[in-house]
C-alpha positions as a Python dict, from the first residue, in 0.01 Angstrom:
ca = {
    (1, 'X'): (0, 0, 0),
    (2, 'X'): (-157, -337, 0),
    (3, 'X'): (-530, -341, 41),
    (4, 'X'): (-730, -633, 174),
    (5, 'X'): (-880, -833, -114),
    (6, 'X'): (-736, -595, -374),
    (7, 'X'): (-519, -861, -535),
    (8, 'X'): (-812, -1094, -583),
    (9, 'X'): (-1031, -820, -724),
    (10, 'X'): (-785, -623, -937),
    (11, 'X'): (-899, -784, -1260),
    (12, 'X'): (-1260, -700, -1184),
    (13, 'X'): (-1157, -340, -1118),
    (14, 'X'): (-989, -314, -1458),
    (15, 'X'): (-1285, -467, -1639),
    (16, 'X'): (-1521, -230, -1460),
    (17, 'X'): (-1318, 73, -1564),
    (18, 'X'): (-1312, -41, -1927),
    (19, 'X'): (-1680, -117, -1939),
    (20, 'X'): (-1798, 194, -1755),
    (21, 'X'): (-1993, 207, -1433),
    (22, 'X'): (-2366, 229, -1371),
    (23, 'X'): (-2525, 494, -1153),
    (24, 'X'): (-2599, 481, -784),
    (25, 'X'): (-2708, 738, -534),
    (26, 'X'): (-2603, 903, -217),
    (27, 'X'): (-2838, 665, -35),
    (28, 'X'): (-2606, 383, -136),
    (29, 'X'): (-2867, 171, -310),
    (30, 'X'): (-2738, -35, -601),
    (31, 'X'): (-3025, 7, -844),
    (32, 'X'): (-2938, 251, -1125),
    (33, 'X'): (-3302, 347, -1176),
    (34, 'X'): (-3302, 497, -826),
    (35, 'X'): (-3049, 758, -935),
    (36, 'X'): (-3216, 1100, -901),
    (37, 'X'): (-2957, 1281, -1109),
    (38, 'X'): (-3035, 1463, -1431),
    (39, 'X'): (-2949, 1269, -1748),
    (40, 'X'): (-2690, 1436, -1967),
    (41, 'X'): (-2504, 1359, -2284),
    (42, 'X'): (-2130, 1293, -2271),
    (43, 'X'): (-2035, 1581, -2497),
    (44, 'X'): (-1875, 1901, -2384),
    (45, 'X'): (-1646, 1725, -2139),
    (46, 'X'): (-1302, 1846, -2042),
    (47, 'X'): (-1032, 1777, -2302),
    (48, 'X'): (-954, 1407, -2349),
    (49, 'X'): (-636, 1430, -2558),
    (50, 'X'): (-277, 1385, -2451),
    (51, 'X'): (-236, 1726, -2283),
    (52, 'X'): (-263, 1715, -1902),
    (53, 'X'): (-589, 1847, -1766),
    (54, 'X'): (-577, 2145, -1530),
    (55, 'X'): (-746, 2052, -1201),
    (56, 'X'): (-834, 2255, -892),
    (57, 'X'): (-867, 2057, -568),
    (58, 'X'): (-1095, 2242, -325),
    (59, 'X'): (-1048, 2112, 31),
    (60, 'X'): (-1312, 2221, 281),
    (61, 'X'): (-1065, 2147, 558),
    (62, 'X'): (-690, 2095, 566),
    (63, 'X'): (-442, 1841, 442),
    (64, 'X'): (-261, 1644, 710),
    (65, 'X'): (-576, 1475, 840),
    (66, 'X'): (-407, 1139, 759),
    (67, 'X'): (-750, 1040, 635),
    (68, 'X'): (-1001, 1152, 373),
    (69, 'X'): (-848, 1469, 228),
    (70, 'X'): (-501, 1317, 226),
    (71, 'X'): (-638, 1020, 32),
    (72, 'X'): (-781, 1250, -237),
    (73, 'X'): (-455, 1445, -250),
    (74, 'X'): (-259, 1121, -298),
    (75, 'X'): (-479, 1023, -592),
    (76, 'X'): (-435, 1360, -759),
    (77, 'X'): (-60, 1352, -703),
    (78, 'X'): (-38, 1012, -869),
    (79, 'X'): (-233, 1143, -1167),
    (80, 'X'): (5, 1437, -1190),
    (81, 'X'): (311, 1212, -1159),
    (82, 'X'): (169, 1002, -1442),
    (83, 'X'): (128, 1311, -1661),
    (84, 'X'): (-252, 1293, -1669),
    (85, 'X'): (-317, 1622, -1490),
    (86, 'X'): (-158, 1925, -1332),
    (87, 'X'): (-334, 2044, -1019),
    (88, 'X'): (-342, 2301, -742),
    (89, 'X'): (-493, 2241, -398),
    (90, 'X'): (-683, 2510, -210),
    (91, 'X'): (-701, 2438, 165),
    (92, 'X'): (-989, 2637, 312),
    (93, 'X'): (-1010, 2526, 677),
    (94, 'X'): (-1275, 2318, 850),
    (95, 'X'): (-1431, 2542, 1114),
    (96, 'X'): (-1767, 2716, 1098),
    (97, 'X'): (-1583, 3045, 1051),
    (98, 'X'): (-1411, 2903, 741),
    (99, 'X'): (-1729, 2803, 563),
    (100, 'X'): (-1785, 3133, 377),
    (101, 'X'): (-1449, 3066, 206),
    (102, 'X'): (-1583, 2735, 78),
    (103, 'X'): (-1855, 2924, -111),
    (104, 'X'): (-1644, 3216, -232),
    (105, 'X'): (-1346, 3007, -344),
    (106, 'X'): (-1558, 2761, -541),
    (107, 'X'): (-1739, 3052, -705),
    (108, 'X'): (-1416, 3236, -790),
    (109, 'X'): (-1250, 2930, -941),
    (110, 'X'): (-1561, 2854, -1146),
    (111, 'X'): (-1594, 3210, -1272),
    (112, 'X'): (-1226, 3223, -1366),
    (113, 'X'): (-1261, 2930, -1607),
    (114, 'X'): (-891, 2839, -1592),
    (115, 'X'): (-944, 2481, -1479),
    (116, 'X'): (-1073, 2195, -1691),
    (117, 'X'): (-1203, 2028, -1377),
    (118, 'X'): (-1274, 2130, -1018),
    (119, 'X'): (-1270, 1857, -753),
    (120, 'X'): (-1434, 1887, -412),
    (121, 'X'): (-1575, 1646, -158),
    (122, 'X'): (-1790, 1555, 140),
    (123, 'X'): (-2158, 1604, 206),
    (124, 'X'): (-2078, 1945, 354),
    (125, 'X'): (-2015, 2069, 0),
    (126, 'X'): (-2307, 1922, -193),
    (127, 'X'): (-2548, 2216, -158),
    (128, 'X'): (-2269, 2465, -227),
    (129, 'X'): (-2162, 2280, -540),
    (130, 'X'): (-2522, 2234, -654),
    (131, 'X'): (-2570, 2612, -661),
    (132, 'X'): (-2231, 2679, -820),
    (133, 'X'): (-2268, 2413, -1090),
    (134, 'X'): (-2604, 2558, -1191),
    (135, 'X'): (-2447, 2904, -1210),
    (136, 'X'): (-2153, 2789, -1427),
    (137, 'X'): (-2291, 2518, -1660),
    (138, 'X'): (-1976, 2508, -1877),
    (139, 'X'): (-1748, 2421, -1585),
    (140, 'X'): (-1694, 2050, -1505),
    (141, 'X'): (-1679, 1916, -1150),
    (142, 'X'): (-1611, 1596, -956),
    (143, 'X'): (-1756, 1558, -607),
    (144, 'X'): (-1660, 1262, -390),
    (145, 'X'): (-1852, 1115, -98),
    (146, 'X'): (-2160, 1313, -197),
    (147, 'X'): (-2401, 1350, -487),
    (148, 'X'): (-2499, 1654, -690),
    (149, 'X'): (-2762, 1612, -960),
    (150, 'X'): (-2634, 1865, -1212),
    (151, 'X'): (-2543, 1780, -1575),
    (152, 'X'): (-2188, 1914, -1538),
    (153, 'X'): (-2106, 1717, -1222),
    (154, 'X'): (-1982, 1359, -1186),
    (155, 'X'): (-2043, 1225, -836),
    (156, 'X'): (-1853, 948, -658),
    (157, 'X'): (-1996, 766, -357),
    (158, 'X'): (-1868, 472, -157),
    (159, 'X'): (-2033, 177, 14),
    (160, 'X'): (-1909, 271, 358),
    (161, 'X'): (-2182, 59, 517),
    (162, 'X'): (-2026, -251, 357),
    (163, 'X'): (-1685, -138, 479),
    (164, 'X'): (-1831, -93, 827),
    (165, 'X'): (-1953, -451, 825),
    (166, 'X'): (-1599, -579, 766),
    (167, 'X'): (-1453, -356, 1038),
    (168, 'X'): (-1728, -450, 1283),
    (169, 'X'): (-1670, -819, 1220),
    (170, 'X'): (-1299, -785, 1299),
    (171, 'X'): (-1349, -554, 1599),
    (172, 'X'): (-1605, -784, 1763),
    (173, 'X'): (-1385, -1089, 1719),
    (174, 'X'): (-1087, -893, 1853),
    (175, 'X'): (-1262, -795, 2177),
    (176, 'X'): (-1354, -1160, 2238),
    (177, 'X'): (-1003, -1287, 2158),
    (178, 'X'): (-688, -1350, 2361),
    (179, 'X'): (-491, -1079, 2177),
    (180, 'X'): (-269, -846, 2374),
    (181, 'X'): (-434, -521, 2489),
    (182, 'X'): (-773, -697, 2515),
    (183, 'X'): (-967, -697, 2845),
    (184, 'X'): (-1237, -944, 2952),
    (185, 'X'): (-1525, -710, 2864),
    (186, 'X'): (-1692, -731, 2522),
    (187, 'X'): (-1702, -360, 2444),
    (188, 'X'): (-1586, -178, 2131),
    (189, 'X'): (-1610, 191, 2044),
    (190, 'X'): (-1703, 414, 1749),
    (191, 'X'): (-1586, 777, 1751),
    (192, 'X'): (-1778, 957, 1475),
    (193, 'X'): (-1729, 1305, 1336),
    (194, 'X'): (-2084, 1434, 1301),
    (195, 'X'): (-2416, 1261, 1362),
    (196, 'X'): (-2515, 1257, 994),
    (197, 'X'): (-2596, 1005, 719),
    (198, 'X'): (-2242, 940, 591),
    (199, 'X'): (-2089, 874, 934),
    (200, 'X'): (-2394, 678, 1042),
    (201, 'X'): (-2364, 465, 729),
    (202, 'X'): (-2021, 353, 852),
    (203, 'X'): (-2178, 293, 1193),
    (204, 'X'): (-2470, 90, 1060),
    (205, 'X'): (-2241, -164, 899),
    (206, 'X'): (-2006, -159, 1199),
    (207, 'X'): (-2285, -248, 1442),
    (208, 'X'): (-2439, -511, 1217),
    (209, 'X'): (-2106, -677, 1145),
    (210, 'X'): (-2013, -681, 1513),
    (211, 'X'): (-2348, -822, 1620),
    (212, 'X'): (-2335, -1093, 1354),
    (213, 'X'): (-1989, -1195, 1475),
    (214, 'X'): (-2091, -1196, 1843),
    (215, 'X'): (-2436, -1079, 1961),
    (216, 'X'): (-2298, -1018, 2312),
    (217, 'X'): (-2063, -741, 2197),
    (218, 'X'): (-2162, -387, 2297),
    (219, 'X'): (-2081, -79, 2090),
    (220, 'X'): (-2020, 259, 2254),
    (221, 'X'): (-2094, 531, 1996),
    (222, 'X'): (-2004, 896, 2050),
    (223, 'X'): (-1968, 1194, 1813),
    (224, 'X'): (-1711, 1473, 1821),
    (225, 'X'): (-1945, 1716, 1645),
    (226, 'X'): (-1687, 1807, 1380),
    (227, 'X'): (-1389, 1665, 1191),
    (228, 'X'): (-1103, 1872, 1332),
    (229, 'X'): (-1117, 1878, 1714),
    (230, 'X'): (-852, 1621, 1813),
    (231, 'X'): (-882, 1719, 2179),
    (232, 'X'): (-1252, 1629, 2186),
    (233, 'X'): (-1180, 1305, 1999),
    (234, 'X'): (-921, 1212, 2259),
    (235, 'X'): (-1153, 1303, 2546),
    (236, 'X'): (-1430, 1081, 2407),
    (237, 'X'): (-1194, 788, 2354),
    (238, 'X'): (-1057, 820, 2708),
    (239, 'X'): (-1410, 791, 2847),
    (240, 'X'): (-1467, 481, 2632),
    (241, 'X'): (-1148, 319, 2762),
    (242, 'X'): (-1253, 393, 3121),
    (243, 'X'): (-1576, 210, 3037),
    (244, 'X'): (-1380, -103, 2939),
    (245, 'X'): (-1360, -46, 2564),
    (246, 'X'): (-1048, -208, 2412),
    (247, 'X'): (-1097, -150, 2036),
    (248, 'X'): (-1197, 190, 1893),
    (249, 'X'): (-1274, 284, 1534),
    (250, 'X'): (-1217, 652, 1467),
    (251, 'X'): (-1438, 780, 1184),
    (252, 'X'): (-1391, 1151, 1236),
    (253, 'X'): (-1126, 1279, 997),
    (254, 'X'): (-857, 1474, 1179),
    (255, 'X'): (-1059, 1461, 1502),
    (256, 'X'): (-1025, 1084, 1496),
    (257, 'X'): (-651, 1122, 1544),
    (258, 'X'): (-731, 1226, 1901),
    (259, 'X'): (-885, 883, 1956),
    (260, 'X'): (-562, 728, 1827),
    (261, 'X'): (-367, 935, 2080),
    (262, 'X'): (-587, 805, 2360),
    (263, 'X'): (-549, 446, 2235),
    (264, 'X'): (-170, 482, 2240),
    (265, 'X'): (-167, 626, 2591),
    (266, 'X'): (-411, 368, 2728),
    (267, 'X'): (-257, 81, 2530),
    (268, 'X'): (-567, -41, 2349),
    (269, 'X'): (-628, -102, 1978),
    (270, 'X'): (-724, 170, 1732),
    (271, 'X'): (-870, 119, 1384),
    (272, 'X'): (-800, 387, 1125),
    (273, 'X'): (-1025, 513, 847),
    (274, 'X'): (-1011, 629, 485),
    (275, 'X'): (-633, 592, 439),
    (276, 'X'): (-361, 367, 585),
    (277, 'X'): (-327, 545, 918),
    (278, 'X'): (-70, 304, 1056),
    (279, 'X'): (158, 404, 769),
    (280, 'X'): (92, 777, 804),
    (281, 'X'): (140, 771, 1181),
    (282, 'X'): (465, 575, 1154),
    (283, 'X'): (683, 869, 1044),
    (284, 'X'): (621, 1110, 1333),
    (285, 'X'): (382, 934, 1573),
    (286, 'X'): (516, 578, 1613),
    (287, 'X'): (324, 516, 1936),
    (288, 'X'): (-2, 574, 1749),
    (289, 'X'): (112, 356, 1461),
    (290, 'X'): (192, 76, 1706),
    (291, 'X'): (-169, 51, 1827),
    (292, 'X'): (-336, 93, 1484),
    (293, 'X'): (-424, -267, 1405),
    (294, 'X'): (-549, -185, 1051),
    (295, 'X'): (-750, 81, 869),
    (296, 'X'): (-1086, 68, 698),
    (297, 'X'): (-1023, 226, 361),
    (298, 'X'): (-1251, 455, 172),
    (299, 'X'): (-1027, 486, -129),
    (300, 'X'): (-1108, 841, -230),
    (301, 'X'): (-783, 878, -423),
    (302, 'X'): (-847, 558, -616),
    (303, 'X'): (-1200, 682, -687),
    (304, 'X'): (-1062, 1002, -838),
    (305, 'X'): (-819, 799, -1052),
    (306, 'X'): (-1105, 570, -1158),
    (307, 'X'): (-1320, 862, -1269),
    (308, 'X'): (-1034, 1042, -1441),
    (309, 'X'): (-979, 733, -1654),
    (310, 'X'): (-1343, 749, -1760),
    (311, 'X'): (-1313, 1120, -1836),
    (312, 'X'): (-1002, 1072, -2048),
    (313, 'X'): (-1145, 785, -2252),
    (314, 'X'): (-1477, 965, -2305),
    (315, 'X'): (-1693, 716, -2115),
    (316, 'X'): (-1779, 942, -1822),
    (317, 'X'): (-2148, 1010, -1761),
    (318, 'X'): (-2195, 1365, -1641),
    (319, 'X'): (-2495, 1418, -1418),
    (320, 'X'): (-2473, 1069, -1272),
    (321, 'X'): (-2324, 897, -971),
    (322, 'X'): (-2065, 620, -967),
    (323, 'X'): (-2076, 404, -657),
    (324, 'X'): (-1769, 208, -551),
    (325, 'X'): (-1772, -87, -313),
    (326, 'X'): (-1553, -381, -217),
    (327, 'X'): (-1549, -538, -563),
    (328, 'X'): (-1444, -215, -735),
    (329, 'X'): (-1170, -142, -480),
    (330, 'X'): (-1362, 158, -347),
    (331, 'X'): (-1357, 27, 9),
    (332, 'X'): (-1152, -239, 185),
    (333, 'X'): (-903, -304, 464),
    (334, 'X'): (-529, -255, 483),
    (335, 'X'): (-352, -589, 508),
    (336, 'X'): (6, -490, 589),
    (337, 'X'): (176, -394, 913),
    (338, 'X'): (-14, -474, 1231),
    (339, 'X'): (-286, -659, 1041),
    (340, 'X'): (-57, -961, 1067),
    (341, 'X'): (-119, -962, 1444),
    (342, 'X'): (-484, -1057, 1394),
    (343, 'X'): (-551, -1422, 1484),
    (344, 'X'): (-610, -1655, 1192),
    (345, 'X'): (-977, -1704, 1281),
    (346, 'X'): (-1040, -1330, 1236),
    (347, 'X'): (-863, -1323, 900),
    (348, 'X'): (-1067, -1625, 792),
    (349, 'X'): (-1390, -1460, 905),
    (350, 'X'): (-1308, -1158, 690),
    (351, 'X'): (-1230, -1385, 395),
    (352, 'X'): (-1570, -1551, 442),
    (353, 'X'): (-1773, -1234, 496),
    (354, 'X'): (-1637, -1005, 224),
    (355, 'X'): (-1768, -1195, -81),
    (356, 'X'): (-2105, -1246, 86),
    (357, 'X'): (-2141, -872, 143),
    (358, 'X'): (-2034, -802, -215),
    (359, 'X'): (-2283, -1053, -360),
    (360, 'X'): (-2570, -935, -142),
    (361, 'X'): (-2597, -1266, 41),
    (362, 'X'): (-2534, -1055, 351),
    (363, 'X'): (-2753, -746, 326),
    (364, 'X'): (-2612, -446, 506),
    (365, 'X'): (-2861, -172, 590),
    (366, 'X'): (-2785, 190, 511),
    (367, 'X'): (-2836, 508, 710),
    (368, 'X'): (-2939, 677, 384),
    (369, 'X'): (-3266, 483, 398),
    (370, 'X'): (-3498, 734, 562),
    (371, 'X'): (-3706, 453, 711),
    (372, 'X'): (-3405, 294, 882),
    (373, 'X'): (-3393, 352, 1257),
    (374, 'X'): (-3026, 428, 1319),
    (375, 'X'): (-3099, 570, 1665),
    (376, 'X'): (-3279, 253, 1766),
    (377, 'X'): (-2992, 37, 1640),
    (378, 'X'): (-2732, 254, 1810),
    (379, 'X'): (-2915, 257, 2144),
    (380, 'X'): (-2983, -116, 2138),
    (381, 'X'): (-2616, -205, 2162),
    (382, 'X'): (-2485, 58, 2404),
    (383, 'X'): (-2286, -81, 2700),
}
């Protein structure tokens, strides 16, 4: 899968892996000294020889979301295909009733001691892992899209606010363009999973990018309340379309697929998230693939591969957080398929904006900043 800007930045990615990565934090600041994690030495790590490492993948949801969990699974599968690891995935369900299994399964796998590494993800797991990692100090863990400050945990976070800025730029220019499926109103939509810091970090960049591209664009933001209810996601998106929205970004895991269903039925544009949703829809849901103009990637699988390379070569820093952005290939846009339908001026705008976001010339706020008024920003741009 081609990723927007990945060709230009591949060399930087390789150099970064070889040199090692500095810390960050779940608040997505870039200053290593702001990292609240506990310093730890690099000894006692999982085996770094030629034998494949045994990995347990704990999914606090289900595969098939065509999004975040599938991205992690793809990264682990590639590592297994390359002979780096062997792994087993434990799908635990995403509902409130399933949550006790998240705790018990992580505890059982840790107590068993059969796995060199246990991988889990999302901010819904950080407190659970924090307790478990303290209880089993000899077990090693990766957590993605969250941060746990324990000396046997390596955390991976992503600059989803920077990704949001790119997506917002494109969406705003789409709704003001003469593309097919576009109506005269300047309204775009954001279907979020839960009203929390990670999802709102996507939203912050999305709003700021859209407003910078065209201050007249309005953004309709609604939350499903979870990451699995496709029916609610579809219902929300249908309301947005009735209110003249013609581009919707679904940032809600499996629930976001409901928004894609609505986009297909109403013949508007959908933007995917985390993985290449046009590609994943194409096999069994071609109508949804046809309206997915591109996807904003949070490359969880690539992040796992990145960190596994550091573990194997002995450069991993346990107890710290590695933050991946545009330059490291942690976030970006798909550039195949329907992306070609974007007008040249939108592609050029993305080419212009991306390096400015990476360099800091364009400063994107973050919802992890406790002083940042996400509610005020969200309300200021409602249709």
